[in-house]
C-alpha positions in Angstrom: 142.8 -201.0 142.7 140.0 -203.3 142.3 140.9 -202.6 138.4 143.7 -204.5 139.1 142.9 -207.3 141.3 140.1 -208.4 138.4 142.9 -208.3 136.1 145.2 -210.6 138.0 142.3 -212.6 138.9 141.0 -212.6 135.2 145.0 -213.4 134.1 144.8 -216.6 137.0 141.9 -218.0 134.9 143.4 -217.8 131.8 146.6 -219.2 132.7 144.8 -222.3 134.7 142.4 -222.3 131.0 145.7 -222.9 129.1 147.6 -225.2 131.2 144.3 -227.5 130.1 145.5 -230.8 128.4 141.9 -230.6 126.0 142.3 -226.9 124.8 142.4 -225.9 121.1 145.7 -224.6 120.2 143.4 -221.5 118.7 141.7 -220.6 122.2 145.1 -221.4 124.0 146.5 -218.8 122.0 143.8 -215.9 122.1 144.3 -216.6 125.9 147.8 -216.3 125.4 147.6 -212.4 123.6 145.1 -211.8 126.7 146.9 -212.8 129.3 149.9 -210.4 127.6 148.2 -207.5 127.4 146.6 -207.5 130.7 150.1 -208.4 132.1 151.3 -205.4 129.6 148.4 -203.0 131.6 149.2 -204.0 134.6 152.9 -203.9 134.9 152.2 -200.3 134.0 149.6 -199.7 136.5 152.4 -201.6 139.5 154.9 -198.7 137.6 152.4 -195.8 138.0 151.9 -197.4 142.1 155.8 -197.4 142.7 155.9 -193.8 141.4 153.6 -193.3 144.0 155.2 -194.5 146.9 158.9 -193.2 145.6 157.0 -189.1 146.0 155.3 -190.0 149.8 158.9 -191.6 150.8 160.6 -189.0 149.2 157.8 -185.8 151.0 156.8 -187.4 154.3 155.6 -183.8 155.4 152.2 -184.0 154.7 149.1 -181.7 155.3 147.0 -182.8 158.0 144.2 -181.4 156.5 144.3 -182.8 153.0 146.8 -186.2 152.4 147.0 -185.3 148.7 148.4 -182.3 149.1 152.2 -182.0 150.3 153.6 -179.2 152.6 155.7 -177.3 150.6 159.2 -175.9 152.9 159.4 -172.7 152.7 162.9 -170.8 152.0 164.3 -168.0 153.6 166.3 -166.8 150.6 165.0 -163.0 151.1 164.1 -162.5 154.4 166.7 -159.7 155.0 165.7 -157.9 152.0 163.5 -154.4 151.9 159.4 -154.8 151.6 160.3 -151.3 149.5 162.7 -152.2 147.3 163.3 -155.5 147.4 167.0 -155.2 147.8 169.1 -156.0 151.2 170.5 -152.2 151.5 173.7 -150.7 150.0 176.8 -153.1 150.0 179.7 -152.1 152.7 182.3 -149.9 151.6 184.7 -151.8 149.4 182.9 -155.2 149.6 180.6 -157.2 147.1 177.1 -158.7 147.1 
C-alpha cells in the first residue's frame, strides 16, 4: 500500500506542475505521460484490492490462527458410504440409487 500512496503523491505533484503557467509544453507533455502511466498502474492496484475485498466478503469464515487461510466447508456427501467398498450398500429391492 505504501507504493500506491507514493504513486498518488507523485501524481498530485505532476498535476500541480502541469498547472503552472510557466511550464513548457514539452515538460507538460512529459509530466502528462508519466501521470497517465501512474494512473493506469494505480487503477490496476485498485482492481486487485477490490478483488481481494470481494473474496473476503464472500468467504467470511477465516481460520483464527492464520487470516490468510480460509476455511473450506466440508460437504457430507458420502457420510453413509462403507469405508471398505466406498458405496452406500445395496439398493432396496425395486428402487434405484
